[in-house]
KETI-70575 format. One record per atom (N, C-alpha, C): atom name; residue number from 1; y, z, x; residue in one letter. Coordinates in nm, 2 decimals, padded with zeros to 4 digits. Layout:
! KETI-70575
+------+-----+--------+--------+--------+------+
! atom ! seq !  north !     up !   east ! type !
+------+-----+--------+--------+--------+------+
!   CA ! NUM !      Y !      Z !      X !    A !
...
+------+-----+--------+--------+--------+------+
//
This chain:
! KETI-70575
+------+-----+--------+--------+--------+------+
! atom ! seq !  north !     up !   east ! type !
+------+-----+--------+--------+--------+------+
!    N !   1 ! -00.12 !  00.00 !  00.08 !    M !
!   CA !   1 !  00.00 !  00.00 !  00.00 !    M !
!    C !   1 !  00.13 !  00.00 !  00.09 !    M !
!    N !   2 !  00.12 !  00.07 !  00.20 !    R !
!   CA !   2 !  00.24 !  00.08 !  00.29 !    R !
!    C !   2 !  00.27 ! -00.05 !  00.35 !    R !
!    N !   3 !  00.17 ! -00.13 !  00.39 !    R !
!   CA !   3 !  00.20 ! -00.27 !  00.44 !    R !
!    C !   3 !  00.26 ! -00.36 !  00.33 !    R !
!    N !   4 !  00.21 ! -00.35 !  00.21 !    K !
!   CA !   4 !  00.27 ! -00.43 !  00.10 !    K !
!    C !   4 !  00.41 ! -00.39 !  00.08 !    K !
!    N !   5 !  00.44 ! -00.26 !  00.08 !    N !
!   CA !   5 !  00.58 ! -00.22 !  00.06 !    N !
!    C !   5 !  00.67 ! -00.26 !  00.17 !    N !
!    N !   6 !  00.61 ! -00.26 !  00.30 !    T !
!   CA !   6 !  00.69 ! -00.30 !  00.41 !    T !
!    C !   6 !  00.72 ! -00.45 !  00.40 !    T !
!    N !   7 !  00.63 ! -00.53 !  00.35 !    L !
!   CA !   7 !  00.65 ! -00.67 !  00.33 !    L !
!    C !   7 !  00.76 ! -00.69 !  00.22 !    L !
!    N !   8 !  00.75 ! -00.62 !  00.12 !    H !
!   CA !   8 !  00.85 ! -00.63 !  00.01 !    H !
!    C !   8 !  00.98 ! -00.58 !  00.06 !    H !
!    N !   9 !  00.99 ! -00.48 !  00.14 !    A !
!   CA !   9 !  01.11 ! -00.43 !  00.20 !    A !
!    C !   9 !  01.18 ! -00.54 !  00.28 !    A !
!    N !  10 !  01.09 ! -00.61 !  00.36 !    F !
!   CA !  10 !  01.14 ! -00.71 !  00.45 !    F !
!    C !  10 !  01.20 ! -00.83 !  00.36 !    F !
!    N !  11 !  01.13 ! -00.86 !  00.26 !    L !
!   CA !  11 !  01.17 ! -00.97 !  00.17 !    L !
!    C !  11 !  01.30 ! -00.93 !  00.10 !    L !
!    N !  12 !  01.31 ! -00.81 !  00.06 !    L !
!   CA !  12 !  01.44 ! -00.76 !  00.00 !    L !
!    C !  12 !  01.55 ! -00.77 !  00.10 !    L !
!    N !  13 !  01.53 ! -00.72 !  00.22 !    A !
!   CA !  13 !  01.63 ! -00.72 !  00.33 !    A !
!    C !  13 !  01.67 ! -00.87 !  00.35 !    A !
!    N !  14 !  01.57 ! -00.96 !  00.36 !    L !
!   CA !  14 !  01.60 ! -01.10 !  00.38 !    L !
!    C !  14 !  01.69 ! -01.16 !  00.27 !    L !
!    N !  15 !  01.65 ! -01.12 !  00.15 !    G !
!   CA !  15 !  01.73 ! -01.17 !  00.03 !    G !
!    C !  15 !  01.88 ! -01.12 !  00.03 !    G !
!    N !  16 !  01.89 ! -00.99 !  00.06 !    I !
!   CA !  16 !  02.03 ! -00.93 !  00.07 !    I !
!    C !  16 !  02.11 ! -01.00 !  00.18 !    I !
!    N !  17 !  02.04 ! -01.01 !  00.29 !    T !
!   CA !  17 !  02.11 ! -01.07 !  00.41 !    T !
!    C !  17 !  02.14 ! -01.22 !  00.39 !    T !
!    N !  18 !  02.05 ! -01.29 !  00.32 !    L !
!   CA !  18 !  02.08 ! -01.43 !  00.29 !    L !
!    C !  18 !  02.21 ! -01.44 !  00.20 !    L !
!    N !  19 !  02.21 ! -01.36 !  00.10 !    L !
!   CA !  19 !  02.33 ! -01.36 !  00.01 !    L !
!    C !  19 !  02.46 ! -01.32 !  00.09 !    L !
!    N !  20 !  02.45 ! -01.21 !  00.17 !    W !
!   CA !  20 !  02.56 ! -01.16 !  00.24 !    W !
!    C !  20 !  02.61 ! -01.27 !  00.34 !    W !
!    N !  21 !  02.52 ! -01.33 !  00.42 !    T !
!   CA !  21 !  02.57 ! -01.42 !  00.52 !    T !
!    C !  21 !  02.61 ! -01.56 !  00.46 !    T !
!    N !  22 !  02.56 ! -01.59 !  00.34 !    F !
!   CA !  22 !  02.60 ! -01.71 !  00.27 !    F !
!    C !  22 !  02.75 ! -01.70 !  00.22 !    F !
!    N !  23 !  02.78 ! -01.58 !  00.17 !    F !
!   CA !  23 !  02.92 ! -01.56 !  00.12 !    F !
!    C !  23 !  03.02 ! -01.51 !  00.22 !    F !
!    N !  24 !  02.97 ! -01.47 !  00.33 !    N !
!   CA !  24 !  03.06 ! -01.42 !  00.44 !    N !
!    C !  24 !  03.02 ! -01.49 !  00.57 !    N !
!    N !  25 !  03.09 ! -01.59 !  00.60 !    R !
!   CA !  25 !  03.06 ! -01.68 !  00.71 !    R !
!    C !  25 !  03.09 ! -01.60 !  00.84 !    R !
!    N !  26 !  02.99 ! -01.58 !  00.92 !    Y !
!   CA !  26 !  03.01 ! -01.52 !  01.05 !    Y !
!    C !  26 !  03.03 ! -01.63 !  01.15 !    Y !
!    N !  27 !  03.13 ! -01.63 !  01.23 !    E !
!   CA !  27 !  03.15 ! -01.73 !  01.34 !    E !
!    C !  27 !  03.19 ! -01.65 !  01.46 !    E !
!    N !  28 !  03.10 ! -01.66 !  01.56 !    Y !
!   CA !  28 !  03.12 ! -01.58 !  01.68 !    Y !
!    C !  28 !  03.19 ! -01.67 !  01.79 !    Y !
!    N !  29 !  03.25 ! -01.61 !  01.88 !    I !
!   CA !  29 !  03.31 ! -01.68 !  02.00 !    I !
!    C !  29 !  03.18 ! -01.72 !  02.08 !    I !
!    N !  30 !  03.18 ! -01.85 !  02.11 !    G !
!   CA !  30 !  03.06 ! -01.90 !  02.18 !    G !
!    C !  30 !  02.97 ! -01.98 !  02.09 !    G !
!    N !  31 !  02.84 ! -01.99 !  02.12 !    N !
!   CA !  31 !  02.75 ! -02.07 !  02.05 !    N !
!    C !  31 !  02.71 ! -02.00 !  01.92 !    N !
!    N !  32 !  02.70 ! -02.08 !  01.81 !    N !
!   CA !  32 !  02.66 ! -02.04 !  01.68 !    N !
!    C !  32 !  02.55 ! -02.13 !  01.63 !    N !
!    N !  33 !  02.45 ! -02.08 !  01.56 !    I !
!   CA !  33 !  02.35 ! -02.16 !  01.50 !    I !
!    C !  33 !  02.36 ! -02.13 !  01.35 !    I !
!    N !  34 !  02.38 ! -02.24 !  01.27 !    F !
!   CA !  34 !  02.40 ! -02.22 !  01.13 !    F !
!    C !  34 !  02.29 ! -02.29 !  01.05 !    F !
!    N !  35 !  02.25 ! -02.23 !  00.94 !    L !
!   CA !  35 !  02.16 ! -02.29 !  00.84 !    L !
!    C !  35 !  02.25 ! -02.35 !  00.73 !    L !
!    N !  36 !  02.23 ! -02.47 !  00.70 !    F !
!   CA !  36 !  02.31 ! -02.54 !  00.59 !    F !
!    C !  36 !  02.46 ! -02.53 !  00.62 !    F !
!    N !  37 !  02.49 ! -02.53 !  00.74 !    N !
!   CA !  37 !  02.63 ! -02.52 !  00.79 !    N !
!    C !  37 !  02.71 ! -02.40 !  00.73 !    N !
!    N !  38 !  02.64 ! -02.30 !  00.69 !    T !
!   CA !  38 !  02.70 ! -02.18 !  00.63 !    T !
!    C !  38 !  02.65 ! -02.05 !  00.68 !    T !
!    N !  39 !  02.52 ! -02.03 !  00.69 !    I !
!   CA !  39 !  02.45 ! -01.91 !  00.73 !    I !
!    C !  39 !  02.43 ! -01.90 !  00.88 !    I !
!    N !  40 !  02.50 ! -01.81 !  00.94 !    N !
!   CA !  40 !  02.48 ! -01.79 !  01.09 !    N !
!    C !  40 !  02.34 ! -01.72 !  01.11 !    N !
!    N !  41 !  02.26 ! -01.77 !  01.19 !    V !
!   CA !  41 !  02.12 ! -01.72 !  01.22 !    V !
!    C !  41 !  02.13 ! -01.58 !  01.28 !    V !
!    N !  42 !  02.22 ! -01.56 !  01.37 !    F !
!   CA !  42 !  02.23 ! -01.43 !  01.45 !    F !
!    C !  42 !  02.24 ! -01.31 !  01.35 !    F !
!    N !  43 !  02.34 ! -01.30 !  01.27 !    P !
!   CA !  43 !  02.35 ! -01.19 !  01.18 !    P !
!    C !  43 !  02.24 ! -01.19 !  01.07 !    P !
!    N !  44 !  02.19 ! -01.31 !  01.03 !    L !
!   CA !  44 !  02.08 ! -01.31 !  00.94 !    L !
!    C !  44 !  01.96 ! -01.24 !  00.99 !    L !
!    N !  45 !  01.92 ! -01.27 !  01.12 !    V !
!   CA !  45 !  01.80 ! -01.21 !  01.18 !    V !
!    C !  45 !  01.83 ! -01.06 !  01.21 !    V !
!    N !  46 !  01.94 ! -01.03 !  01.26 !    L !
!   CA !  46 !  01.97 ! -00.89 !  01.30 !    L !
!    C !  46 !  01.98 ! -00.80 !  01.17 !    L !
!    N !  47 !  02.05 ! -00.84 !  01.07 !    W !
!   CA !  47 !  02.06 ! -00.76 !  00.95 !    W !
!    C !  47 !  01.92 ! -00.74 !  00.88 !    W !
!    N !  48 !  01.84 ! -00.85 !  00.88 !    T !
!   CA !  48 !  01.71 ! -00.84 !  00.82 !    T !
!    C !  48 !  01.62 ! -00.75 !  00.89 !    T !
!    N !  49 !  01.62 ! -00.76 !  01.02 !    L !
!   CA !  49 !  01.54 ! -00.67 !  01.10 !    L !
!    C !  49 !  01.59 ! -00.53 !  01.10 !    L !
!    N !  50 !  01.72 ! -00.51 !  01.10 !    G !
!   CA !  50 !  01.78 ! -00.38 !  01.10 !    G !
!    C !  50 !  01.74 ! -00.30 !  00.97 !    G !
!    N !  51 !  01.76 ! -00.37 !  00.86 !    L !
!   CA !  51 !  01.73 ! -00.31 !  00.73 !    L !
!    C !  51 !  01.58 ! -00.28 !  00.71 !    L !
!    N !  52 !  01.50 ! -00.37 !  00.76 !    T !
!   CA !  52 !  01.35 ! -00.35 !  00.75 !    T !
!    C !  52 !  01.31 ! -00.23 !  00.84 !    T !
!    N !  53 !  01.37 ! -00.22 !  00.96 !    I !
!   CA !  53 !  01.34 ! -00.10 !  01.05 !    I !
!    C !  53 !  01.39 !  00.02 !  00.98 !    I !
!    N !  54 !  01.50 !  00.02 !  00.92 !    L !
!   CA !  54 !  01.55 !  00.14 !  00.85 !    L !
!    C !  54 !  01.46 !  00.18 !  00.74 !    L !
!    N !  55 !  01.40 !  00.09 !  00.67 !    Y !
!   CA !  55 !  01.30 !  00.12 !  00.56 !    Y !
!    C !  55 !  01.18 !  00.19 !  00.63 !    Y !
!    N !  56 !  01.13 !  00.13 !  00.74 !    I !
!   CA !  56 !  01.01 !  00.19 !  00.80 !    I !
!    C !  56 !  01.04 !  00.33 !  00.85 !    I !
!    N !  57 !  01.16 !  00.35 !  00.91 !    V !
!   CA !  57 !  01.19 !  00.49 !  00.95 !    V !
!    C !  57 !  01.20 !  00.58 !  00.83 !    V !
!    N !  58 !  01.26 !  00.53 !  00.73 !    H !
!   CA !  58 !  01.27 !  00.62 !  00.60 !    H !
!    C !  58 !  01.13 !  00.65 !  00.55 !    H !
!    N !  59 !  01.04 !  00.55 !  00.55 !    A !
!   CA !  59 !  00.91 !  00.57 !  00.49 !    A !
!    C !  59 !  00.82 !  00.67 !  00.57 !    A !
!    N !  60 !  00.86 !  00.68 !  00.70 !    H !
!   CA !  60 !  00.78 !  00.77 !  00.79 !    H !
!    C !  60 !  00.85 !  00.91 !  00.81 !    H !
!    N !  61 !  00.96 !  00.93 !  00.75 !    T !
!   CA !  61 !  01.04 !  01.05 !  00.77 !    T !
!    C !  61 !  01.00 !  01.16 !  00.67 !    T !
!    N !  62 !  00.97 !  01.27 !  00.72 !    K !
!   CA !  62 !  00.94 !  01.38 !  00.64 !    K !
!    C !  62 !  01.05 !  01.49 !  00.65 !    K !
!    N !  63 !  01.14 !  01.49 !  00.56 !    T !
!   CA !  63 !  01.25 !  01.59 !  00.57 !    T !
!    C !  63 !  01.29 !  01.63 !  00.43 !    T !
!    N !  64 !  01.36 !  01.74 !  00.42 !    R !
!   CA !  64 !  01.39 !  01.79 !  00.29 !    R !
!    C !  64 !  01.50 !  01.70 !  00.22 !    R !
!    N !  65 !  01.59 !  01.64 !  00.30 !    Y !
!   CA !  65 !  01.69 !  01.55 !  00.24 !    Y !
!    C !  65 !  01.68 !  01.41 !  00.30 !    Y !
!    N !  66 !  01.58 !  01.34 !  00.26 !    P !
!   CA !  66 !  01.56 !  01.21 !  00.32 !    P !
!    C !  66 !  01.68 !  01.11 !  00.31 !    P !
!    N !  67 !  01.75 !  01.11 !  00.20 !    L !
!   CA !  67 !  01.86 !  01.01 !  00.19 !    L !
!    C !  67 !  01.98 !  01.05 !  00.28 !    L !
!    N !  68 !  02.00 !  01.18 !  00.29 !    L !
!   CA !  68 !  02.11 !  01.23 !  00.39 !    L !
!    C !  68 !  02.07 !  01.19 !  00.53 !    L !
!    N !  69 !  01.94 !  01.22 !  00.56 !    F !
!   CA !  69 !  01.89 !  01.19 !  00.70 !    F !
!    C !  69 !  01.90 !  01.05 !  00.73 !    F !
!    N !  70 !  01.86 !  00.96 !  00.64 !    I !
!   CA !  70 !  01.85 !  00.82 !  00.67 !    I !
!    C !  70 !  02.00 !  00.76 !  00.68 !    I !
!    N !  71 !  02.09 !  00.82 !  00.60 !    T !
!   CA !  71 !  02.23 !  00.77 !  00.60 !    T !
!    C !  71 !  02.29 !  00.81 !  00.74 !    T !
!    N !  72 !  02.27 !  00.93 !  00.78 !    V !
!   CA !  72 !  02.33 !  00.97 !  00.91 !    V !
!    C !  72 !  02.26 !  00.89 !  01.03 !    V !
!    N !  73 !  02.13 !  00.87 !  01.02 !    F !
!   CA !  73 !  02.06 !  00.79 !  01.12 !    F !
!    C !  73 !  02.11 !  00.65 !  01.12 !    F !
!    N !  74 !  02.13 !  00.59 !  01.00 !    Y !
!   CA !  74 !  02.18 !  00.45 !  00.99 !    Y !
!    C !  74 !  02.32 !  00.44 !  01.05 !    Y !
!    N !  75 !  02.41 !  00.53 !  01.02 !    L !
!   CA !  75 !  02.55 !  00.52 !  01.07 !    L !
!    C !  75 !  02.56 !  00.54 !  01.22 !    L !
!    N !  76 !  02.48 !  00.63 !  01.27 !    V !
!   CA !  76 !  02.47 !  00.66 !  01.42 !    V !
!    C !  76 !  02.42 !  00.53 !  01.49 !    V !
!    N !  77 !  02.31 !  00.48 !  01.44 !    C !
!   CA !  77 !  02.25 !  00.36 !  01.50 !    C !
!    C !  77 !  02.34 !  00.24 !  01.49 !    C !
!    N !  78 !  02.40 !  00.22 !  01.37 !    L !
!   CA !  78 !  02.49 !  00.11 !  01.35 !    L !
!    C !  78 !  02.61 !  00.12 !  01.44 !    L !
!    N !  79 !  02.67 !  00.24 !  01.45 !    S !
!   CA !  79 !  02.78 !  00.25 !  01.54 !    S !
!    C !  79 !  02.75 !  00.23 !  01.69 !    S !
!    N !  80 !  02.63 !  00.28 !  01.73 !    A !
!   CA !  80 !  02.59 !  00.26 !  01.87 !    A !
!    C !  80 !  02.56 !  00.11 !  01.90 !    A !
!    N !  81 !  02.49 !  00.05 !  01.81 !    L !
!   CA !  81 !  02.46 ! -00.10 !  01.83 !    L !
!    C !  81 !  02.58 ! -00.18 !  01.82 !    L !
!    N !  82 !  02.67 ! -00.15 !  01.73 !    E !
!   CA !  82 !  02.80 ! -00.23 !  01.73 !    E !
!    C !  82 !  02.88 ! -00.21 !  01.86 !    E !
!    N !  83 !  02.89 ! -00.08 !  01.90 !    A !
!   CA !  83 !  02.96 ! -00.06 !  02.03 !    A !
!    C !  83 !  02.90 ! -00.13 !  02.14 !    A !
!    N !  84 !  02.77 ! -00.12 !  02.15 !    F !
!   CA !  84 !  02.70 ! -00.18 !  02.26 !    F !
!    C !  84 !  02.72 ! -00.33 !  02.26 !    F !
!    N !  85 !  02.70 ! -00.39 !  02.14 !    G !
!   CA !  85 !  02.72 ! -00.54 !  02.13 !    G !
!    C !  85 !  02.86 ! -00.58 !  02.16 !    G !
!    N !  86 !  02.96 ! -00.50 !  02.12 !    Y !
!   CA !  86 !  03.10 ! -00.54 !  02.14 !    Y !
!    C !  86 !  03.15 ! -00.51 !  02.29 !    Y !
!    N !  87 !  03.12 ! -00.39 !  02.34 !    H !
!   CA !  87 !  03.17 ! -00.35 !  02.47 !    H !
!    C !  87 !  03.08 ! -00.40 !  02.58 !    H !
!    N !  88 !  02.95 ! -00.40 !  02.57 !    V !
!   CA !  88 !  02.86 ! -00.43 !  02.68 !    V !
!    C !  88 !  02.82 ! -00.58 !  02.68 !    V !
!    N !  89 !  02.78 ! -00.63 !  02.56 !    L !
!   CA !  89 !  02.73 ! -00.77 !  02.55 !    L !
!    C !  89 !  02.84 ! -00.87 !  02.52 !    L !
!    N !  90 !  02.96 ! -00.81 !  02.49 !    N !
!   CA !  90 !  03.08 ! -00.90 !  02.47 !    N !
!    C !  90 !  03.06 ! -00.99 !  02.34 !    N !
!    N !  91 !  03.00 ! -00.94 !  02.24 !    I !
!   CA !  91 !  02.98 ! -01.02 !  02.12 !    I !
!    C !  91 !  03.11 ! -01.00 !  02.03 !    I !
!    N !  92 !  03.17 ! -01.11 !  02.00 !    R !
!   CA !  92 !  03.30 ! -01.11 !  01.93 !    R !
!    C !  92 !  03.29 ! -01.21 !  01.82 !    R !
!    N !  93 !  03.34 ! -01.17 !  01.70 !    L !
!   CA !  93 !  03.37 ! -01.26 !  01.59 !    L !
!    C !  93 !  03.49 ! -01.34 !  01.63 !    L !
!    N !  94 !  03.50 ! -01.46 !  01.58 !    N !
!   CA !  94 !  03.61 ! -01.55 !  01.60 !    N !
!    C !  94 !  03.73 ! -01.52 !  01.51 !    N !
!    N !  95 !  03.77 ! -01.39 !  01.51 !    T !
!   CA !  95 !  03.88 ! -01.34 !  01.43 !    T !
!    C !  95 !  03.96 ! -01.24 !  01.51 !    T !
!    N !  96 !  04.06 ! -01.19 !  01.45 !    S !
!   CA !  96 !  04.14 ! -01.09 !  01.52 !    S !
!    C !  96 !  04.16 ! -00.96 !  01.43 !    S !
!    N !  97 !  04.06 ! -00.92 !  01.36 !    Y !
!   CA !  97 !  04.07 ! -00.81 !  01.27 !    Y !
!    C !  97 !  04.07 ! -00.68 !  01.35 !    Y !
!    N !  98 !  04.13 ! -00.57 !  01.31 !    P !
!   CA !  98 !  04.12 ! -00.44 !  01.38 !    P !
!    C !  98 !  03.99 ! -00.38 !  01.36 !    P !
!    N !  99 !  03.95 ! -00.29 !  01.45 !    S !
!   CA !  99 !  03.82 ! -00.22 !  01.44 !    S !
!    C !  99 !  03.83 ! -00.11 !  01.33 !    S !
!    N ! 100 !  03.71 ! -00.06 !  01.30 !    L !
!   CA ! 100 !  03.70 !  00.05 !  01.20 !    L !
!    C ! 100 !  03.75 !  00.18 !  01.26 !    L !
!    N ! 101 !  03.85 !  00.23 !  01.20 !    F !
!   CA ! 101 !  03.91 !  00.36 !  01.24 !    F !
!    C ! 101 !  03.94 !  00.37 !  01.39 !    F !
!    N ! 102 !  03.98 !  00.26 !  01.45 !    N !
!   CA ! 102 !  04.01 !  00.25 !  01.59 !    N !
!    C ! 102 !  03.90 !  00.30 !  01.68 !    N !
!    N ! 103 !  03.77 !  00.28 !  01.63 !    M !
!   CA ! 103 !  03.65 !  00.32 !  01.71 !    M !
!    C ! 103 !  03.60 !  00.21 !  01.79 !    M !
!    N ! 104 !  03.66 !  00.09 !  01.79 !    G !
!   CA ! 104 !  03.62 ! -00.02 !  01.87 !    G !
!    C ! 104 !  03.49 ! -00.09 !  01.81 !    G !
!    N ! 105 !  03.46 ! -00.07 !  01.69 !    I !
!   CA ! 105 !  03.35 ! -00.13 !  01.62 !    I !
!    C ! 105 !  03.39 ! -00.20 !  01.49 !    I !
!    N ! 106 !  03.31 ! -00.29 !  01.45 !    I !
!   CA ! 106 !  03.32 ! -00.36 !  01.32 !    I !
!    C ! 106 !  03.46 ! -00.42 !  01.31 !    I !
!    N ! 107 !  03.49 ! -00.52 !  01.39 !    H !
!   CA ! 107 !  03.62 ! -00.59 !  01.38 !    H !
!    C ! 107 !  03.61 ! -00.70 !  01.28 !    H !
!    N ! 108 !  03.64 ! -00.66 !  01.15 !    A !
!   CA ! 108 !  03.61 ! -00.75 !  01.04 !    A !
!    C ! 108 !  03.71 ! -00.71 !  00.92 !    A !
!    N ! 109 !  03.71 ! -00.80 !  00.82 !    P !
!   CA ! 109 !  03.79 ! -00.76 !  00.70 !    P !
!    C ! 109 !  03.74 ! -00.64 !  00.64 !    P !
!    N ! 110 !  03.82 ! -00.58 !  00.55 !    V !
!   CA ! 110 !  03.79 ! -00.45 !  00.49 !    V !
!    C ! 110 !  03.66 ! -00.46 !  00.41 !    V !
!    N ! 111 !  03.64 ! -00.57 !  00.33 !    H !
!   CA ! 111 !  03.52 ! -00.58 !  00.25 !    H !
!    C ! 111 !  03.39 ! -00.58 !  00.34 !    H !
!    N ! 112 !  03.40 ! -00.64 !  00.46 !    M !
!   CA ! 112 !  03.29 ! -00.64 !  00.55 !    M !
!    C ! 112 !  03.26 ! -00.50 !  00.61 !    M !
!    N ! 113 !  03.37 ! -00.42 !  00.64 !    K !
!   CA ! 113 !  03.36 ! -00.29 !  00.69 !    K !
!    C ! 113 !  03.29 ! -00.20 !  00.58 !    K !
!    N ! 114 !  03.33 ! -00.22 !  00.46 !    V !
!   CA ! 114 !  03.26 ! -00.14 !  00.35 !    V !
!    C ! 114 !  03.12 ! -00.17 !  00.34 !    V !
!    N ! 115 !  03.08 ! -00.30 !  00.35 !    F !
!   CA ! 115 !  02.94 ! -00.34 !  00.34 !    F !
!    C ! 115 !  02.86 ! -00.28 !  00.46 !    F !
!    N ! 116 !  02.92 ! -00.29 !  00.58 !    Y !
!   CA ! 116 !  02.85 ! -00.23 !  00.69 !    Y !
!    C ! 116 !  02.82 ! -00.08 !  00.67 !    Y !
!    N ! 117 !  02.91 ! -00.01 !  00.62 !    I !
!   CA ! 117 !  02.89 !  00.13 !  00.60 !    I !
!    C ! 117 !  02.79 !  00.17 !  00.49 !    I !
!    N ! 118 !  02.79 !  00.09 !  00.38 !    V !
!   CA ! 118 !  02.71 !  00.12 !  00.27 !    V !
!    C ! 118 !  02.58 !  00.05 !  00.26 !    V !
!    N ! 119 !  02.56 ! -00.06 !  00.33 !    A !
!   CA ! 119 !  02.44 ! -00.15 !  00.32 !    A !
!    C ! 119 !  02.31 ! -00.07 !  00.34 !    A !
!    N ! 120 !  02.30 !  00.01 !  00.45 !    G !
!   CA ! 120 !  02.18 !  00.08 !  00.47 !    G !
!    C ! 120 !  02.14 !  00.18 !  00.37 !    G !
!    N ! 121 !  02.23 !  00.27 !  00.33 !    P !
!   CA ! 121 !  02.19 !  00.36 !  00.22 !    P !
!    C ! 121 !  02.16 !  00.30 !  00.09 !    P !
!    N ! 122 !  02.24 !  00.20 !  00.05 !    V !
!   CA ! 122 !  02.22 !  00.13 ! -00.07 !    V !
!    C ! 122 !  02.08 !  00.06 ! -00.07 !    V !
!    N ! 123 !  02.05 !  00.00 !  00.04 !    Y !
!   CA ! 123 !  01.92 ! -00.07 !  00.06 !    Y !
!    C ! 123 !  01.81 !  00.03 !  00.04 !    Y !
!    N ! 124 !  01.82 !  00.14 !  00.10 !    I !
!   CA ! 124 !  01.71 !  00.25 !  00.09 !    I !
!    C ! 124 !  01.70 !  00.29 ! -00.06 !    I !
!    N ! 125 !  01.81 !  00.31 ! -00.13 !    V !
!   CA ! 125 !  01.81 !  00.35 ! -00.27 !    V !
!    C ! 125 !  01.74 !  00.24 ! -00.35 !    V !
!    N ! 126 !  01.77 !  00.11 ! -00.32 !    L !
!   CA ! 126 !  01.71 !  00.00 ! -00.39 !    L !
!    C ! 126 !  01.56 !  00.00 ! -00.36 !    L !
!    N ! 127 !  01.51 !  00.02 ! -00.24 !    T !
!   CA ! 127 !  01.37 !  00.02 ! -00.21 !    T !
!    C ! 127 !  01.30 !  00.14 ! -00.28 !    T !
!    N ! 128 !  01.36 !  00.25 ! -00.29 !    K !
!   CA ! 128 !  01.30 !  00.37 ! -00.36 !    K !
!    C ! 128 !  01.29 !  00.34 ! -00.51 !    K !
!    N ! 129 !  01.39 !  00.27 ! -00.57 !    F !
!   CA ! 129 !  01.38 !  00.23 ! -00.71 !    F !
!    C ! 129 !  01.28 !  00.12 ! -00.73 !    F !
!    N ! 130 !  01.28 !  00.02 ! -00.65 !    L !
!   CA ! 130 !  01.19 ! -00.09 ! -00.67 !    L !
!    C ! 130 !  01.04 ! -00.06 ! -00.64 !    L !
!    N ! 131 !  01.02 !  00.03 ! -00.54 !    F !
!   CA ! 131 !  00.88 !  00.06 ! -00.50 !    F !
!    C ! 131 !  00.83 !  00.19 ! -00.55 !    F !
!    N ! 132 !  00.90 !  00.25 ! -00.65 !    K !
!   CA ! 132 !  00.85 !  00.37 ! -00.71 !    K !
!    C ! 132 !  00.72 !  00.36 ! -00.76 !    K !
!    N ! 133 !  00.63 !  00.45 ! -00.73 !    K !
!   CA ! 133 !  00.49 !  00.45 ! -00.78 !    K !
!    C ! 133 !  00.50 !  00.46 ! -00.94 !    K !
!    N ! 134 !  00.42 !  00.38 ! -01.00 !    K !
!   CA ! 134 !  00.42 !  00.38 ! -01.15 !    K !
!    C ! 134 !  00.30 !  00.48 ! -01.18 !    K !
!    N ! 135 !  00.33 !  00.57 ! -01.28 !    P !
!   CA ! 135 !  00.22 !  00.66 ! -01.32 !    P !
!    C ! 135 !  00.10 !  00.59 ! -01.38 !    P !
!    N ! 136 ! -00.02 !  00.64 ! -01.34 !    T !
!   CA ! 136 ! -00.14 !  00.57 ! -01.39 !    T !
!    C ! 136 ! -00.17 !  00.64 ! -01.53 !    T !
!    N ! 137 ! -00.22 !  00.56 ! -01.62 !    P !
!   CA ! 137 ! -00.25 !  00.61 ! -01.75 !    P !
!    C ! 137 ! -00.37 !  00.70 ! -01.76 !    P !
+------+-----+--------+--------+--------+------+
//
């Protein structure tokens, strides 16, 4: 059952990410690979993998407050990965938006910043709702 849920979680993450990257064109400084001249493959792959990994961590976490734990875990990991990508790997969007709270991360419009902050926890809530065990008669 766990593998089936992980596959479903992956497909849900892929669906969310496809919609997000279709409506929010990511264009980085340097080389970009686009599907249908709209969807940038780089954020498509990273968001899909990131959300799926978040689901796996959540599924294996035994804590009294799982949503609080996974939210803090998500925000810490997101911040660390964003900072590493921006400051160490020099990954830059082809824009000039300010960073989130002057932290040097998530240089994007406000709606993208909001998505980045809520995407993980909302995704986990969706998986809990969609994969809830149905009572047997």
